[in-house]
BATI-8660 format. One record per residue (C-alpha): x, y, z; residue number from 1. Coordinates in steps of 0.2 Angstrom, whole numbers. Layout:
<recs>
+-------+-------+-------+-----+
!     u !     v !     w !  nr !
+-------+-------+-------+-----+
!     X !     Y !     Z ! NUM !
...
+-------+-------+-------+-----+
</recs>
This chain:
<recs>
+-------+-------+-------+-----+
!     u !     v !     w !  nr !
+-------+-------+-------+-----+
!   351 !   880 !   344 !   1 !
!   357 !   878 !   362 !   2 !
!   340 !   871 !   367 !   3 !
!   339 !   859 !   352 !   4 !
!   356 !   852 !   356 !   5 !
!   352 !   850 !   375 !   6 !
!   336 !   840 !   370 !   7 !
!   346 !   827 !   362 !   8 !
!   358 !   824 !   377 !   9 !
!   352 !   813 !   392 !  10 !
!   347 !   822 !   408 !  11 !
!   362 !   813 !   418 !  12 !
!   374 !   819 !   405 !  13 !
!   367 !   837 !   406 !  14 !
!   369 !   836 !   425 !  15 !
!   387 !   830 !   424 !  16 !
!   391 !   844 !   412 !  17 !
!   383 !   857 !   423 !  18 !
!   393 !   850 !   439 !  19 !
!   409 !   850 !   429 !  20 !
!   407 !   868 !   423 !  21 !
!   403 !   874 !   440 !  22 !
!   417 !   865 !   449 !  23 !
!   430 !   872 !   438 !  24 !
!   448 !   868 !   440 !  25 !
!   447 !   863 !   458 !  26 !
!   437 !   848 !   455 !  27 !
!   447 !   842 !   440 !  28 !
!   465 !   843 !   448 !  29 !
!   462 !   830 !   462 !  30 !
!   456 !   818 !   448 !  31 !
!   472 !   821 !   438 !  32 !
!   483 !   818 !   453 !  33 !
!   474 !   802 !   457 !  34 !
!   477 !   796 !   439 !  35 !
!   495 !   801 !   439 !  36 !
!   497 !   791 !   456 !  37 !
!   489 !   776 !   448 !  38 !
!   500 !   777 !   433 !  39 !
!   516 !   779 !   443 !  40 !
!   511 !   764 !   454 !  41 !
!   508 !   753 !   438 !  42 !
!   525 !   759 !   431 !  43 !
!   533 !   755 !   448 !  44 !
!   527 !   738 !   449 !  45 !
!   513 !   740 !   463 !  46 !
!   499 !   736 !   451 !  47 !
!   504 !   725 !   437 !  48 !
!   495 !   727 !   420 !  49 !
!   481 !   714 !   418 !  50 !
!   485 !   713 !   399 !  51 !
!   503 !   709 !   403 !  52 !
!   499 !   696 !   416 !  53 !
!   486 !   687 !   404 !  54 !
!   499 !   687 !   390 !  55 !
!   512 !   679 !   401 !  56 !
!   500 !   666 !   407 !  57 !
!   495 !   662 !   389 !  58 !
!   513 !   660 !   383 !  59 !
!   517 !   649 !   398 !  60 !
!   502 !   637 !   396 !  61 !
!   507 !   635 !   377 !  62 !
!   525 !   632 !   382 !  63 !
!   520 !   618 !   394 !  64 !
!   524 !   627 !   410 !  65 !
!   513 !   634 !   424 !  66 !
!   510 !   652 !   423 !  67 !
!   517 !   655 !   441 !  68 !
!   534 !   648 !   435 !  69 !
!   536 !   662 !   422 !  70 !
!   529 !   676 !   434 !  71 !
!   542 !   671 !   447 !  72 !
!   557 !   675 !   437 !  73 !
!   567 !   689 !   445 !  74 !
!   573 !   705 !   437 !  75 !
!   591 !   700 !   440 !  76 !
!   590 !   684 !   430 !  77 !
!   580 !   692 !   415 !  78 !
!   596 !   694 !   404 !  79 !
!   600 !   676 !   406 !  80 !
!   582 !   670 !   403 !  81 !
!   582 !   681 !   388 !  82 !
!   597 !   672 !   381 !  83 !
!   590 !   655 !   385 !  84 !
!   574 !   659 !   376 !  85 !
!   584 !   660 !   360 !  86 !
!   583 !   641 !   360 !  87 !
!   570 !   635 !   347 !  88 !
!   565 !   621 !   359 !  89 !
!   557 !   634 !   370 !  90 !
!   546 !   641 !   356 !  91 !
!   527 !   637 !   359 !  92 !
!   522 !   620 !   353 !  93 !
!   540 !   616 !   346 !  94 !
!   544 !   603 !   359 !  95 !
!   527 !   595 !   358 !  96 !
!   529 !   593 !   339 !  97 !
!   546 !   586 !   341 !  98 !
!   540 !   573 !   353 !  99 !
!   526 !   567 !   342 ! 100 !
!   538 !   566 !   327 ! 101 !
!   551 !   555 !   336 ! 102 !
!   537 !   544 !   344 ! 103 !
!   531 !   540 !   327 ! 104 !
!   549 !   533 !   323 ! 105 !
!   548 !   520 !   336 ! 106 !
!   547 !   503 !   329 ! 107 !
!   537 !   493 !   341 ! 108 !
!   543 !   476 !   334 ! 109 !
!   561 !   480 !   337 ! 110 !
!   560 !   493 !   351 ! 111 !
!   544 !   489 !   360 ! 112 !
!   533 !   501 !   370 ! 113 !
!   539 !   519 !   374 ! 114 !
!   544 !   521 !   392 ! 115 !
!   551 !   539 !   394 ! 116 !
!   557 !   554 !   384 ! 117 !
!   572 !   565 !   388 ! 118 !
!   580 !   581 !   382 ! 119 !
!   599 !   580 !   384 ! 120 !
!   615 !   586 !   378 ! 121 !
!   627 !   574 !   370 ! 122 !
!   646 !   577 !   373 ! 123 !
!   657 !   568 !   361 ! 124 !
!   675 !   563 !   362 ! 125 !
!   681 !   580 !   357 ! 126 !
!   670 !   589 !   370 ! 127 !
!   658 !   595 !   358 ! 128 !
!   640 !   598 !   364 ! 129 !
!   625 !   592 !   353 ! 130 !
!   607 !   594 !   357 ! 131 !
!   598 !   577 !   357 ! 132 !
!   581 !   569 !   361 ! 133 !
!   583 !   552 !   370 ! 134 !
!   570 !   539 !   371 ! 135 !
!   570 !   524 !   382 ! 136 !
!   559 !   509 !   376 ! 137 !
!   556 !   492 !   382 ! 138 !
!   571 !   485 !   372 ! 139 !
!   581 !   500 !   365 ! 140 !
!   589 !   517 !   369 ! 141 !
!   585 !   529 !   355 ! 142 !
!   595 !   544 !   352 ! 143 !
!   588 !   557 !   340 ! 144 !
!   597 !   572 !   332 ! 145 !
!   581 !   583 !   329 ! 146 !
!   581 !   599 !   319 ! 147 !
!   569 !   610 !   330 ! 148 !
!   569 !   623 !   316 ! 149 !
!   563 !   613 !   301 ! 150 !
!   554 !   600 !   312 ! 151 !
!   564 !   585 !   305 ! 152 !
!   574 !   571 !   312 ! 153 !
!   591 !   571 !   304 ! 154 !
!   598 !   555 !   313 ! 155 !
!   593 !   540 !   323 ! 156 !
!   605 !   530 !   334 ! 157 !
!   598 !   513 !   341 ! 158 !
!   606 !   505 !   355 ! 159 !
!   599 !   488 !   361 ! 160 !
!   597 !   488 !   380 ! 161 !
!   603 !   470 !   382 ! 162 !
!   620 !   476 !   375 ! 163 !
!   621 !   489 !   388 ! 164 !
!   633 !   482 !   401 ! 165 !
!   640 !   498 !   411 ! 166 !
!   634 !   515 !   416 ! 167 !
!   645 !   527 !   424 ! 168 !
!   641 !   544 !   431 ! 169 !
!   650 !   559 !   439 ! 170 !
!   660 !   575 !   435 ! 171 !
!   670 !   577 !   419 ! 172 !
!   689 !   575 !   419 ! 173 !
!   702 !   579 !   406 ! 174 !
!   720 !   574 !   404 ! 175 !
!   733 !   584 !   415 ! 176 !
!   740 !   594 !   401 ! 177 !
!   723 !   598 !   393 ! 178 !
!   718 !   616 !   391 ! 179 !
!   699 !   611 !   392 ! 180 !
!   687 !   610 !   407 ! 181 !
!   669 !   606 !   409 ! 182 !
!   658 !   609 !   424 ! 183 !
!   643 !   599 !   430 ! 184 !
!   639 !   581 !   429 ! 185 !
!   637 !   568 !   416 ! 186 !
!   632 !   550 !   412 ! 187 !
!   641 !   538 !   400 ! 188 !
!   633 !   522 !   393 ! 189 !
!   644 !   508 !   388 ! 190 !
!   638 !   493 !   377 ! 191 !
!   654 !   484 !   372 ! 192 !
!   666 !   484 !   386 ! 193 !
!   678 !   472 !   376 ! 194 !
!   680 !   484 !   362 ! 195 !
!   691 !   500 !   364 ! 196 !
!   691 !   515 !   352 ! 197 !
!   705 !   514 !   339 ! 198 !
!   719 !   527 !   338 ! 199 !
!   711 !   534 !   322 ! 200 !
!   694 !   536 !   330 ! 201 !
!   701 !   545 !   345 ! 202 !
!   709 !   558 !   334 ! 203 !
!   695 !   559 !   322 ! 204 !
!   682 !   573 !   327 ! 205 !
!   669 !   565 !   316 ! 206 !
!   671 !   547 !   322 ! 207 !
!   655 !   539 !   327 ! 208 !
!   661 !   521 !   330 ! 209 !
!   664 !   523 !   349 ! 210 !
!   656 !   509 !   360 ! 211 !
!   649 !   522 !   372 ! 212 !
!   639 !   538 !   373 ! 213 !
!   639 !   553 !   385 ! 214 !
!   625 !   564 !   391 ! 215 !
!   624 !   580 !   401 ! 216 !
!   611 !   593 !   406 ! 217 !
!   603 !   603 !   393 ! 218 !
!   605 !   622 !   395 ! 219 !
!   586 !   625 !   397 ! 220 !
!   583 !   614 !   412 ! 221 !
!   581 !   628 !   424 ! 222 !
!   567 !   637 !   414 ! 223 !
!   553 !   627 !   422 ! 224 !
!   549 !   612 !   433 ! 225 !
!   543 !   602 !   418 ! 226 !
!   559 !   605 !   408 ! 227 !
!   569 !   601 !   424 ! 228 !
!   561 !   584 !   425 ! 229 !
!   563 !   582 !   406 ! 230 !
!   582 !   585 !   408 ! 231 !
!   585 !   576 !   424 ! 232 !
!   600 !   564 !   421 ! 233 !
!   599 !   556 !   438 ! 234 !
!   581 !   549 !   434 ! 235 !
!   587 !   545 !   417 ! 236 !
!   601 !   535 !   423 ! 237 !
!   589 !   525 !   435 ! 238 !
!   576 !   522 !   422 ! 239 !
!   589 !   516 !   410 ! 240 !
!   597 !   504 !   422 ! 241 !
!   580 !   496 !   427 ! 242 !
!   575 !   495 !   408 ! 243 !
!   592 !   487 !   404 ! 244 !
!   591 !   475 !   418 ! 245 !
!   574 !   468 !   413 ! 246 !
!   580 !   466 !   395 ! 247 !
!   595 !   457 !   401 ! 248 !
!   584 !   444 !   410 ! 249 !
!   572 !   442 !   395 ! 250 !
!   584 !   442 !   381 ! 251 !
!   602 !   438 !   387 ! 252 !
!   616 !   439 !   374 ! 253 !
!   627 !   424 !   372 ! 254 !
!   645 !   427 !   378 ! 255 !
!   640 !   443 !   388 ! 256 !
!   638 !   444 !   407 ! 257 !
!   620 !   448 !   411 ! 258 !
!   616 !   464 !   421 ! 259 !
!   622 !   482 !   421 ! 260 !
!   636 !   488 !   432 ! 261 !
!   633 !   506 !   438 ! 262 !
!   649 !   515 !   443 ! 263 !
!   651 !   533 !   451 ! 264 !
!   667 !   539 !   444 ! 265 !
!   674 !   554 !   434 ! 266 !
!   670 !   554 !   415 ! 267 !
!   686 !   555 !   406 ! 268 !
!   687 !   565 !   390 ! 269 !
!   703 !   564 !   381 ! 270 !
!   704 !   581 !   373 ! 271 !
!   719 !   593 !   375 ! 272 !
!   718 !   609 !   365 ! 273 !
!   700 !   608 !   359 ! 274 !
!   699 !   625 !   349 ! 275 !
!   684 !   619 !   339 ! 276 !
!   675 !   613 !   354 ! 277 !
!   678 !   629 !   363 ! 278 !
!   672 !   640 !   349 ! 279 !
!   657 !   628 !   346 ! 280 !
!   651 !   627 !   364 ! 281 !
!   653 !   645 !   367 ! 282 !
!   642 !   649 !   353 ! 283 !
!   630 !   634 !   355 ! 284 !
!   633 !   628 !   338 ! 285 !
!   627 !   611 !   343 ! 286 !
!   609 !   618 !   347 ! 287 !
!   595 !   625 !   336 ! 288 !
!   595 !   643 !   341 ! 289 !
!   590 !   660 !   335 ! 290 !
!   607 !   668 !   330 ! 291 !
!   601 !   686 !   325 ! 292 !
!   599 !   693 !   308 ! 293 !
!   613 !   690 !   295 ! 294 !
!   614 !   703 !   281 ! 295 !
!   618 !   721 !   277 ! 296 !
+-------+-------+-------+-----+
</recs>
């Protein structure tokens, strides 16, 4: 029986079996130590797993960012990066689909050709943050409230560029007795300098008849270079000014001064207590995010 079984095994395997049996435990122990060392090196970060690297690169390419950008994330920033990835706009293919959807809503007869696309956060008169997609076209500034969960555009605001008469940029400021504060910079676009918001509108948190709109950076801007460019309010301000200047020259509005005035000054938000904005901004209620499982 033994000879019959050996006839079915190749010669190289027979020699390997003989050498293994003759070596005993002395030959196998060094191999075990080597494998254990390699395994500890992989766990310690000396030799990263090939499968893990390939998976990271594949997710980075689908998300629109270079693989090196994801590999360069430090261990210390990983909890913050984990929190940011709860934004649905970072899900693979979500932002690309949203851009296609809003591009289809551009009316070329009214708006002209598309010039640039931006991912912004709108700050209303009660200091509430709201996620927005902003488009600059030849003739209009389009602001979209887009649902990144259901892939649906809920609201469109169209602002003719020949009505834009002033752009201010700077840090945010609040009244002296206000309990609120906001870090960072913003940009505010005015399109009717002769009309001031009414008293009712100022104290109505749902009022939308203000002759200006305010933007600031989106929270995901530091994820990658491509998102940083998409959320850059400085370039947004420059491109908006150039586009509005051209429209003012081509389609001047009777009774309005032609041109756009750009001012560097604090952006005033007349909110005092702001309990609703504090709770909403802390929990990012103005953004499409994964908020965990709700149930029992």
